[in-house]
N, C-alpha and C positions, 0 to 999 in steps of 0.2 A: 352818495357813498363812494369813498375813494377806494381804489384797488391798491393793495400793498404788494410791492415787488421787492423781493430780497436779492441783493447782489451775492454772488459767490463768495467774495471776500468777507462780507458780513456774516454769512453762515459759518464760514471757516473760523472767523474770529470768535464767535460764540462757542463753537465746538472746542476750540483750544482753551478758552477760559474755563468751560465746564470740565474738560479733561483735567486741568490743573487742580481745580477745586475738588474733583472726585478722588484725587490721590489722598486727600485727607478725609473727605466725607461725601459719599455718593449721594446721599439724600439732599445735601446742601446744593450740589451741582444740579440735581433734578429740579429742585425748587427754583433755582436761579433761572434755568431755561424756561420753565413754566411761567415765571413772572415776566421774563422778557417778552415771550410770545403774547401774553395777556396785555402788556403795555402797548406793544406794537399793534395789536388788534384794535385797540381803542382809536388808533389813528384813522381807521376806516371812516369813523363818524366825526372825529375831531382832529383833522390833520394838522391844524395849527396849534395844538395843545402843547407841543414841546417848546422849549425856550431857545433863543438864539444863543449859540455858544459864545462866551465872552471873547475867546481867542479868534473867532471867525465872524465877528459882528458885522463886518462889511460885506460878507458873502451871504449867499442865499442858502444857508444850512440851518437846520434846527436839530435839537437833541432831546432825547428822553434820558432821565436818570433812573436807573434801576440798579441799586447798589449791588455789587461794586462796579457797575458798568455804565458807560456813556454810549448811547445808541444814536448815531448820526444819520440824518435823513434829509431828503429834499422833496419838496412838493413840485410835481411837474404836470403840466396840462390840466391843472385844477383838480383832476380826479385820479391822480396817481401819486402814491407816496413811495419813494425809492429808499430802501434801507441800505445805506452805503457801507458803514463801518461800525464795529462795536469794539470798544477798548475798555480796559480796566481804568477806573477813574484816577488812580494814582500815577498813571503814566503821563509823560509830557506829550501833549498833542502835537506840537511841532515836530518832535523827533519821530513820533508815530506816523505822521503823514509823509515824512521824507523817506521812510523805509521802503524797500522794494515791495510794492503792493501789486504784483502781477495779476492779470486777469481782471482788471477793474471793471470791465463791461460785461462780466458774466452775471446775468440776472436770472432770477427764478420767481415766478408768480406763485404765491402761496394761496391755496384755496382751502376752505373748510372741508373736512372729511366727515 
C-alpha cells in the first residue's frame, strides 16, 4: 500500500478551487473536495491508475481527472504517491506550470482519522 503525500501547493490549489465554487454553491464545493479526496485515496492501492498527461507524456507524471479538476502526481520510491498540483481542467497546463508556484517542496502526509 502506497503512502499519499500532499504538497502544500496542491492543498492550496484545491482550497482555491473550492472557495471559487463555493461563491456560487457551497454544497458543490464540498462535494468536489470529497470526490478529490476519495479519488486520491484510491491511489494508496492503485498508484498507477491515473493516466499520463498528454502534455507531459515524456515526463514521469500521472494525473487523475475529477471534474472540473486535474490532479497531478508522481510515484516515488514505489510506495509513495506525491500529489503535486491540482488545476481546473480548462486552464492551460503550460501557463499554469510557468506561474510562480512558491513553496514547491512543502509536503504533508495525509493519514486517516
